[in-house]
C-alpha positions in Angstrom: -1.5 31.7 -33.7 -2.1 32.7 -30.0 -5.7 33.8 -29.4 -6.6 36.3 -26.8 -10.1 37.5 -25.8 -10.5 40.9 -24.2 -13.7 41.2 -22.1 -14.1 45.0 -21.3 -17.3 47.2 -21.6 -15.3 50.5 -22.3 -15.0 50.6 -26.1 -12.1 52.9 -26.3 -9.9 50.9 -24.0 -10.9 47.7 -25.7 -10.0 48.9 -29.0 -6.6 50.4 -27.9 -5.7 47.0 -26.3 -6.7 45.0 -29.2 -4.6 47.2 -31.6 -1.6 46.9 -29.4 -1.8 43.1 -29.3 -2.5 42.7 -32.9 0.6 44.7 -33.8 2.4 42.0 -31.8 1.0 39.2 -33.9 -1.8 38.0 -31.6 -5.2 37.0 -32.9 -7.8 39.1 -30.6 -11.5 38.6 -30.0 -13.7 41.1 -28.1 -16.7 41.1 -25.8 -18.3 44.1 -24.3 -20.5 42.1 -21.8 -21.1 39.1 -20.0 -23.5 37.5 -22.4 -21.2 37.9 -25.4 -18.1 36.6 -23.4 -20.3 33.5 -22.3 -21.0 32.7 -25.9 -17.6 33.2 -27.3 -16.1 31.0 -24.4 -18.6 28.3 -25.3 -17.5 28.2 -28.9 -13.7 28.3 -28.7 -10.7 28.1 -26.5 -8.4 31.1 -25.8 -4.8 31.1 -24.8 -5.3 34.2 -22.7 -8.5 36.0 -21.2 -8.1 39.7 -20.1 -11.2 40.3 -18.1 -12.9 43.3 -16.5 -14.9 42.2 -13.4 -17.5 45.1 -13.6 -19.6 44.4 -16.8 -22.9 46.0 -17.7 -24.9 42.7 -17.2 -23.1 41.1 -14.3 -19.8 40.3 -12.6 -17.0 38.9 -14.8 -16.1 36.4 -12.1 -19.0 34.3 -13.2 -17.0 33.2 -16.2 -14.3 31.8 -13.8 -17.1 29.7 -12.3 -18.7 28.5 -15.5 -15.6 27.9 -17.5 -12.8 26.9 -15.0 -11.0 24.8 -17.7 -11.0 27.8 -20.1 -10.2 30.5 -17.8 -8.6 30.2 -14.5 -4.8 30.4 -14.9 -5.4 31.8 -18.4 -7.1 34.9 -17.0 -5.6 38.4 -16.1 -8.1 40.6 -14.3 -8.4 44.4 -15.1 -9.3 46.6 -12.2 -9.1 50.2 -11.0 -8.7 49.1 -7.5 -6.7 45.8 -6.8 -7.8 45.8 -3.2 -11.6 45.2 -3.9 -12.8 41.7 -2.8 -13.7 40.7 -6.3 -10.1 40.8 -7.4 -9.1 38.8 -4.3 -11.8 36.3 -5.1 -10.9 36.0 -8.7 -7.1 35.2 -7.8 -8.5 32.4 -5.3 -10.4 31.0 -8.1 -7.3 30.6 -10.2 -6.9 33.8 -12.1 -3.2 34.3 -13.0 -2.8 38.0 -11.9 -4.3 41.5 -12.3 -3.7 44.7 -14.2 -4.3 48.2 -12.8 -6.2 50.6 -15.0 -5.1 52.6 -16.8 -3.4 49.7 -18.4 0.3 49.8 -19.0 0.8 48.2 -22.4 4.4 46.8 -21.6 3.2 45.3 -18.3 0.1 43.9 -20.1 2.3 42.3 -22.8 4.7 40.8 -20.2 1.8 39.2 -18.2 0.3 37.7 -21.2 3.6 36.2 -22.3 3.9 34.7 -18.8 0.5 33.2 -19.0 1.2 31.7 -22.5 4.5 30.2 -21.3 2.9 28.7 -18.1 0.0 27.2 -20.0 2.1 25.6 -22.7 4.0 23.9 -20.0 0.7 22.6 -18.7 -0.6 21.8 -22.1 2.5 19.8 -22.8 2.1 17.9 -19.7 -1.6 17.2 -20.4 -0.8 16.1 -24.0 1.9 13.7 -22.8 -0.4 12.3 -20.1 -3.3 12.0 -22.5 -1.1 10.1 -25.0 -0.2 7.7 -22.3 -3.9 7.4 -21.0 -5.3 7.2 -24.5 -3.5 3.8 -25.1 -4.4 2.4 -21.7 -5.2 -1.2 -21.7 -6.2 -3.8 -19.1 -2.5 -5.0 -19.1 -1.5 -1.6 -17.6 -3.9 -1.9 -14.6 -1.9 -3.0 -11.5 -3.8 -5.4 -9.2 -3.2 -8.6 -7.4 -6.6 -9.1 -5.6 -9.3 -11.5 -6.5 -11.9 -8.7 -6.4 -10.1 -6.8 -9.2 -9.5 -9.9 -11.1 -13.2 -10.3 -11.3 -13.7 -6.7 -12.3 -11.2 -6.9 -15.1 -12.6 -10.4 -16.3 -16.2 -8.9 -16.5 -15.0 -5.8 -18.2 -13.2 -7.7 -20.8 -16.4 -9.7 -21.6 -18.6 -6.6 -21.8 -15.9 -4.8 -23.9 -16.5 -7.2 -26.8 -20.3 -6.3 -26.9 -22.0 -3.0 -27.6 -23.9 -2.9 -24.4 -24.3 0.3 -22.4 -22.1 0.0 -19.4 -22.6 1.7 -16.0 -19.4 1.9 -13.8 -20.1 2.3 -10.1 -17.7 3.0 -7.4 -16.4 5.6 -4.9 -14.6 8.8 -6.1 -10.8 7.9 -7.0 -11.3 4.2 -7.8 -10.3 4.6 -11.4 -13.6 4.5 -13.2 -12.2 6.4 -16.2 -9.1 4.1 -16.3 -11.5 1.1 -16.6 -13.7 2.8 -19.2 -10.6 3.6 -21.4 -9.4 0.0 -21.1 -12.9 -1.3 -22.1 -12.7 1.0 -25.2 -9.2 0.0 -26.2 -10.2 -3.7 -25.8 -13.3 -3.3 -28.0 -13.9 -3.3 -31.7 -14.1 0.6 -31.6 -10.5 0.9 -30.2 -9.4 2.8 -33.4 -12.3 5.2 -33.1 -12.7 8.2 -30.7 -12.9 7.8 -27.0 -14.7 11.0 -25.7 -14.8 11.7 -21.9 -17.4 14.1 -20.7 -17.5 15.2 -17.0 -21.1 16.0 -16.4 -20.4 17.7 -13.0 -18.4 20.3 -15.0 -21.2 21.3 -17.3 -23.5 24.3 -16.3 -27.1 23.0 -16.1 -28.3 25.4 -18.9 -25.6 24.2 -21.3 -26.2 20.3 -21.0 -28.5 20.2 -24.0 -26.3 22.1 -26.4 -23.1 20.5 -25.2 -24.3 16.9 -25.5 -26.8 17.2 -28.3 -25.6 20.2 -30.3 -27.6 23.0 -32.0 -28.2 24.5 -35.4 -27.2 28.0 -36.5 -29.8 30.4 -35.1 -31.1 28.2 -32.5 -30.5 30.9 -29.9 -29.0 34.3 -29.7 -25.4 34.0 -30.6 -25.6 30.8 -32.2 -23.9 31.8 -35.3 -23.0 28.4 -36.6 -23.8 24.9 -36.3 -22.4 22.7 -33.4 -22.6 19.0 -33.5 -22.5 18.1 -29.9 -20.6 15.4 -28.0 -22.9 12.4 -29.1 -22.3 13.2 -32.8 -18.6 13.9 -32.3 -18.3 10.5 -30.8 -20.1 8.8 -33.6 -18.6 5.2 -34.2 -16.8 5.5 -31.0 -17.2 5.6 -27.2 -18.8 8.3 -25.2 -17.9 8.4 -21.5 -20.4 10.3 -19.3 -18.6 10.6 -15.9 -20.9 11.6 -12.9 -23.9 10.8 -14.8 -26.0 11.3 -11.8 -25.5 15.1 -12.2 -27.7 15.0 -15.4 -30.9 17.1 -15.0 -34.2 15.1 -15.3 -35.2 16.5 -18.7 -31.8 15.6 -20.2 -32.1 12.0 -18.6 -35.3 11.7 -20.6 -33.6 12.7 -23.8 -30.7 10.4 -23.2 -33.0 7.5 -22.6 -34.7 8.0 -26.0 -31.3 8.3 -27.8 -30.2 5.1 -26.3 -33.6 3.3 -27.4 -33.8 5.0 -30.9 -30.0 5.6 -31.8 -31.0 8.9 -33.2 -30.4 12.5 -32.1 -32.1 15.8 -32.6 -29.8 18.9 -32.4 -31.4 21.9 -30.5 -34.2 23.6 -32.7 -33.7 20.9 -35.5 -36.4 18.6 -36.8 -34.2 16.4 -38.6 -32.9 13.3 -36.8 -29.2 12.3 -37.0 -28.5 8.5 -36.9 -25.7 7.8 -34.4 -23.6 4.7 -33.6 -22.3 5.4 -30.2 -21.1 3.1 -27.4 -22.1 4.7 -24.1 -20.1 4.1 -20.8 -21.5 5.8 -17.8 -20.0 6.4 -14.4 -21.1 7.4 -11.0 -20.1 7.5 -7.3 -23.9 7.9 -6.3 -26.3 5.1 -5.2 -28.6 5.6 -8.2 -30.9 2.8 -7.1 -31.6 5.0 -3.9 -31.8 8.2 -6.0 -34.4 6.5 -8.1 -36.5 5.8 -4.8 -36.2 9.4 -3.9 -37.0 10.5 -7.5 -33.8 12.2 -8.0 -32.9 10.0 -10.9 -35.3 8.5 -13.5 -36.1 4.9 -12.9 -36.5 4.1 -16.7 -33.0 5.4 -17.4 -31.5 3.6 -14.5 -32.8 0.4 -15.4 -31.6 0.9 -19.1 -28.0 1.9 -17.9 -27.7 -1.1 -15.5 -28.2 -3.7 -18.2 -24.3 -4.2 -17.8 -23.0 -2.9 -14.5 -19.5 -3.1 -13.2 -18.9 -2.3 -9.4 -15.3 -1.3 -8.8 -14.6 -1.9 -5.1 -12.8 0.7 -2.8 -9.1 0.2 -2.4 -9.7 -0.5 1.4 -11.5 -3.7 0.4 -8.6 -5.1 -1.6 -5.6 -4.7 0.5 -3.5 -6.9 -1.8 -3.5 -4.0 -4.4 -2.2 -1.4 -2.1 1.5 -2.1 -2.2 1.7 -2.9 -5.9 0.0 0.3 -6.8 2.3 2.2 -4.3 5.2 0.8 -6.0 3.9 1.5 -9.4 3.4 5.1 -8.5 6.9 5.3 -7.0 8.2 4.2 -10.5 5.9 6.7 -12.3 7.1 9.7 -10.1 10.7 8.6 -10.0 10.6 9.4 -13.9 8.8 12.7 -13.4 11.1 14.0 -10.7 14.3 12.2 -11.7 14.6 10.3 -8.4 15.8 6.8 -7.7 13.5 5.6 -4.8 13.4 1.8 -4.8 12.6 0.7 -1.3 9.7 1.0 1.2 10.6 0.3 4.9 8.5 -2.4 6.7 7.0 0.3 9.0 5.6 2.1 5.9 4.3 -1.1 4.5 2.4 -1.9 7.6 0.9 1.7 7.8 -0.1 1.5 4.2 -2.0 -1.7 4.7 -3.8 -0.5 7.6 -4.7 3.0 6.4 -8.3 3.2 5.1 -7.6 5.2 1.8 -10.8 7.0 1.8 -9.8 8.7 -1.4 -8.9 5.4 -2.9 -6.3 5.1 -5.7 -6.4 8.9 -6.3 -5.3 9.6 -2.7 -2.6 6.9 -2.8 -1.3 8.3 -6.1 -1.3 11.9 -4.5 0.5 10.6 -1.4 3.4 9.2 -3.5 3.5 12.3 -5.6 3.8 14.4 -2.5 6.7 12.4 -1.3 9.2 11.7 -4.1 10.2 15.2 -5.0 11.6 15.7 -1.6 13.5 12.3 -1.2 17.3 12.4 -1.0 17.8 8.6 -0.4 16.3 5.5 -1.9 13.8 4.4 0.8 10.5 5.7 1.9 10.5 6.0 5.7 7.7 6.6 8.2 8.7 10.1 8.6 7.9 10.7 4.8 4.2 9.9 5.6 4.0 12.3 8.6 1.1 14.4 7.0 -1.3 11.5 6.5 -0.1 9.7 9.8 -1.1 12.9 11.7 -4.5 12.9 10.0 -5.1 9.3 10.6 -4.3 9.8 14.3 -6.7 12.6 14.6 -9.4 10.7 12.9 -8.9 7.6 15.2 -8.9 9.8 18.3 -12.3 11.2 17.2 -14.0 8.0 16.3 -15.2 5.6 19.0 -16.3 2.1 17.9 -18.2 -0.7 19.7 -16.5 -3.9 20.8 -18.7 -5.7 18.1 -17.5 -3.3 15.3 -13.8 -3.8 16.6 -14.1 -7.6 16.6 -15.8 -7.6 13.1 -13.1 -5.5 11.7 -10.3 -7.7 13.2 -11.9 -11.1 12.1 -12.5 -9.8 8.6 -8.9 -8.5 8.4 -7.6 -11.9 9.4 -9.8 -13.7 7.1 -8.6 -11.5 4.2 -4.9 -11.9 5.1 -5.3 -15.8 5.0 -7.4 -15.5 1.9 -10.3 -16.9 3.9 -8.4 -20.0 4.8 -10.4 -20.9 7.8 -7.8 -23.3 9.4 -5.1 -20.5 9.2 -7.5 -17.8 10.5 -8.4 -20.1 13.5 -4.8 -20.4 14.3 -4.2 -16.7 14.2 -7.3 -15.9 16.2 -6.4 -18.6 18.7 -9.7 -20.5 18.4 -11.3 -23.4 16.6 -12.6 -23.6 13.0 -16.3 -24.0 14.3 -16.1 -20.8 16.3 -14.6 -18.9 13.2 -17.6 -20.1 11.2 -19.8 -19.1 14.1 -18.3 -15.7 14.2 -18.7 -15.2 10.5 -22.3 -16.0 10.8 -22.9 -13.7 13.8 -21.1 -11.0 12.1 -22.5 -11.6 8.7 -19.2 -12.2 7.0 -19.3 -14.3 4.0 -16.4 -16.1 2.4 -14.9 -14.1 -0.4 -15.8 -16.5 -3.0 -19.4 -15.9 -2.1 -19.1 -12.3 -2.0 -20.1 -10.3 -5.2 -17.2 -8.4 -6.6 -19.6 -6.9 -9.2 -23.0 -5.6 -8.4 -25.8 -6.5 -11.0 -29.1 -5.5 -9.7 
């Protein structure tokens, strides 16, 4: 049954709207203030949120900030004046539309039905994507580089242990993909894999969300809540962006890892858990320990098994295979038949820096495929990122040494660090290549660590 929450402080209006919607077969919850709405959104999911911005204890727009996944496109704003800045801000934050007071019941019903249809389509897509990702294995990862070969090799070894794993790498390198592959390669593969994005949890909800609470632990706690650790028992808990954890939660997490017990909020009774923890971050936690932004004891506990996933620009061999893979994916999505990449495009792709890593590459393909009317991706199809790259290069001045270093390293990578071949391309001798490598602090790829284990 479709669930709707009406957040409105005027009781008469709220009751009229509830009666109208219940007559149409909807299940309706109510909230008269921000605090009650906050609690109900914490406890459950709603298909539609009808929200008045002016509440007795605050602005309803706060709910869009705290619960973006549960509100945003599911929210219809109610207002006496649609031109006020709050309505505009709410729409910018993702609210679907607004209703003017006094509310027209037929218009309200039409908007609610539109929201339901829109979000069912989104939910179907997420469900399909989740089913694909849930069964993701190492065999599904596209790579040809030695660097990723080392990453996968190490990940497979660690997957067969119960070690806590820390995945490090820039945003967009595929940390969650590696985490899921580790889980599906482990002895826990038939159990739950639970991803938690720490960056999306409000600071005051970390403890209750991760560790749970008992009924009556605080105002509005009308029933027990197990928390993510207990929900993931016997499976794998993936804490993405672990650097976002507040210090007091870091201390509790360390104790849980050591004792394998958890205390729910306001409970004196420990709960034994068997959870495999995989954490991920794009931050330099070692540096944050030095600046006291991250607990040193937790960092050293997490880094017992570290996997560093290198950025895409450091593994050029993977760029074209990944690009072709995403062409195949989005051909299916958009019913296209793109099969070729021009030589000019290949050259550009290999020389572009991909600051956003695999995520940027994927989104680039996604932005191209829907508009293709032939089977070949040409340079004109990349006009947006080409323009951006030209602007970046025009605004960036480099020294001769930096330019030389980049060129020598590029030739060495292309030749797979074959010094004889590199010397031929550079027009110099093997001895001079070695000397340049020494002067520029470039090591042979076999000596450069693909995985950082401090």
